[in-house]
N, C-alpha and C positions, 0 to 999 in steps of 0.2 A: 504493500500500500504506500502511495506517495505521501510526502509530508502534508500537502494541502488536504488530501483525502482523509488522512489520519486526524487532522485537526477538525475537519467537518464531522467525522464520526464521533469525536469526543464532545462536540458542541452540545449544549452550552456549559461552560465551566465558571462563568462569572455573570453578574447582572447585565441586563440588556436595556439599552436606552431607547425609549419610545418617544421620538421627538414630534411634538405637535407644533406646526408652524403658525399658530394663531394664539391669541390670548386665551386665558382660562374662561370657561363658560360657553364656548362655541361648540358646534356639532363635533368637530374632530376631537376636541378635548373631552367631551362627554363620552364619546365612544372609546377613546383610549383608556379612560379611567374605569369604564365598565368592563373592558376586555382584559386589561393588563393583569388584574389579580387572577383571572382564569388561566391565562397563559403562564403566569408565574407558578401557579400551583401544579399545572400539568408538566412543565419543563423543569421544575425544581430550582429555578433561579428567579430573582426579583426582576420585574419589568418596571423601570423607573420612568415615569412620564415627565417629560421636560417641555415647557412652553418656550418657544422662541418666535415671537411675533415680529412682523415688519414686512412692508412692501407687498401686501396681499398674499403672504405665504412664501414669497421668494427667499427671504433670508433663512428661514428654517429649512426649506427644501435644499437650498444650496449647501447648508451645513452638513446635511446627510449625504449629498452627492460627493462631498469632499472628505467624508469620513472613511476610515479603513474598511475594506470590504471583507470583514471577518465575522459578520453575523451578529455583532453586538451593538449595532445602531440601526433602527428602522424608522421610517417616516410614515406619519399619518398623512397620506397624500389626499388630494382632493381634485375635483374638476378644475379648480383654480391653478394649483401648482403644476398639474400634469397636462392640462389642455388649454385653458384660457390664457394664462400668462405667457406661455410660449408663443401664442398667436398674437397677443396684444403688445408685448414688450420686445423691441428689437435688440436690446442689449441685456437680455436676461443672462445671468452668469452660469447657468447650467443648460445642458441639452436634455430635455425631458425624455427624448427617445433613446438616448445613448448612455446617460449617466446614472440610470437606476436599473435595478433588477426587480421586476414585478413580483409581488407575492400573492395578493388576493384583492378582490373588490368586496368590501364589507357590505355595501348596499347603496341604495339611492333613496332620496326623499324629495318631496316637493318643497319648493320655497313657498312662502305665503306673504301676501301684501297685508301689512298690519298698520294700524293707527292707534293712538292712545285711546283709552276708554272714554276720555272726555272730548274726543274729536267730534266735530259736527258731521263728519262723513259716515253714513250708515252703510253705503254700498260702494262698489267699485265705480259704478256709474256716477255717483255723487262726486267722487274724487276727480274723475276724469273731466267731468263737466266744469268743475272749479278750475282745474289746471288749464283747460282750454280758454276759459274766460280771464285767467290771471297768469299769463306766461311768466315763468321764472319766479313765481311767488311761493311755490311749494318746494320743500326739500325732502330728499329721501336718503336714509342711511344704508350703508352696506358694511360688510365685514372687512372691506378693503378693496383697493383697486385691483381689478382682475379676478375678483371672486364671482361666483355664479350670481350672487345678489347684485353686484355692480352690473354685470352683463345683462341680467334679467331686467334691470331698470333701463338700460340702454335700448334693449329690444322693445320694451314697453313704450318708450318714447318714440321710437321709430314707427311702430305699428299703429299706435294710438294717436300719433301726430300731436304730441304735447311736449312742453319744455318744463322739466322738473329738475332742480339743481341737485346733483349728486354730492353727498357728504360721506367720504370714506372714513372708516374707523380701523383700529388695529385689532379686529376680531369681532365676533358676534356679541360677546358679553357686553362690552361698552356701548356698542351700537344699539342694542335692544334696550339698554337702560335709558338712553336718551330719547328713544321713541316713547317709552312709558312716561318719561318726565316732560314730554312735549317740546324738547329742544329741537326736534325735527318733526316735519308734518306727517311723515309716514316712513315705514321701513320695509325692506324686503329681506326676509331671513328664512332659515330652514324651519320646518315644522319641529325638528328635534329641539331647537332652542326656544321657539315661540309657543309650543303647545302648552307648557305649564302655565304661562302667563295668559294665554287665551282662555284656558279652563278656569283660571282664578279671576278672570274678569278685568285684569289690568291692561289687557290689550284687546282690540277688536280685529278679527280677521275679516278682510274684505274679499279675498280670492286666493286660491292656490294657483301656482304657476304651471303646473303640468296640464297635459291635454285632457286628463280625466280627473274626477274628484278623488281625493285621497281616502284610502281605506281607513275607517274609523273616524273620519272627519267629513262624512258625506254631506253635511249641512252647509259646508263652505263651497260656494260655486267656483268654477275655474275662471281665469282671466278671459279666456276665449268665450265662455258663456256670458261674460259680462260686457261683451261687445267688441273685444279685440281679436278678430278672427286670425287664426294661424299661430297664436301665441302658445308656446310649449317649451318650458325650461325645467329640467330636473337637476338637482345637485347630487353628486355622488362622492363616496368616501373609499379610498383605496389604501393599500399598504405596500411600501417598497423598501428595499435595501440598496446600498450603493452598488453600482455596476461592478461585476467581478466577484460578488459574494458567491460562494460555492453553491451550485444548484441543489446539492443535498440539503443545505441549510434553508434555502428559500422554499423548497418543497415541504420540508418539515414544518416550517412556520405556516405555510398555507394550510397544511393538514391540522395544525393546532388551532389556527383561527377558525377553520370550518367546524371543528369539534366544539369550541367555545361558543360559537354562534348558534349551536343547536340546543344549548342548555335552556331549560324552561324559563328561568328568570331573565335570561338575556333576550329570548324571544318575546317575553311579555313586555320588557322594556322597549324593544324595537317597536312593537305594536302600539305602545302608549305614546311614542313620539313620532309615529307615522313613517318609520323607516322600513323599506322593503329589503330584506336580506338577500344577498347574492351568493358569495362564496366561490367566485371564479377561481380557476387554476391560474398559476403564473402565466402560462401560455395564452389563456383566454383573456386575461387582463391586458397583456401586451397588445393583442389585436384590437380589443375594445378601445384602448386609449389612443391608438393610431387613428381610428375612425373619429373619435371625439376631437382630436387635434385638427383634423381636416375640416370638420364641421365648424368649429369656432374660428378657424382661420378665414373661412368663407364669410362668416358673419362679420368679423372685424373689417375685412377688406371691403365688402359691399356696403357696410355702414360708415366707412371712413372713421372708425372709432380709434381714438388716441388715448394713451394713459393720461389720467388727470394730472 
């Protein structure tokens, strides 16, 4: 057995860093903290969740891309870090197609258009009518430039023909706090983050961003149903290691994630937050992300969208 193969066979022998490229409280952070204890118990090593926010996930993703390919650093990847930012930012410091070893797709979730409970807007139609009558007067938060929330807002503006000012944050946690506090007119965020606040009555959901209503949240209409034909945006969560990580390690991690995602309490949590689990293999994830990068590159070019 070669030395690299021997090391892969012995893996893991020390704690594993699970890097989240956004602030605490967002979808990627929630999922990492849900799954890390399961993975640690199964593999016999602690999974340490580390938040490294900045530049819409770019800083954290780049840190993983440049980490040793030894199986001891993994990335909580997203549609932003792996597909949108590579399409949107010409000087991104990593190559999403070449600098990572895919592990698995955890799942996907709709984003949701939200307003404070005190907002005068009761429906998506109310909000859009006000936006058309008052160009540039409304603001919308996102988890950062290049996130699905940002791009979902840009696509909404294109298709609905409205001008709403984008306010990027360093993650969903601070973004959603400012929606609740009324510092911004509206937000676009994942159901994972927004669901508890919607259920508590501190946020009002106007529409989900996917082409069909979200399972468990069927009372919330879609943006398309609310008069914006053709609108369909889903957010997804993936896991990666640095390129060059032994395939034995990435396959083992994929199997451990798949096992953890089948546990009843994890499935119940997924259902409660509107996340549809996936569990793709590394090979399936690589092909999926290639399609997503092509899709968002087309959206960026056709819309002439630039980083804020």
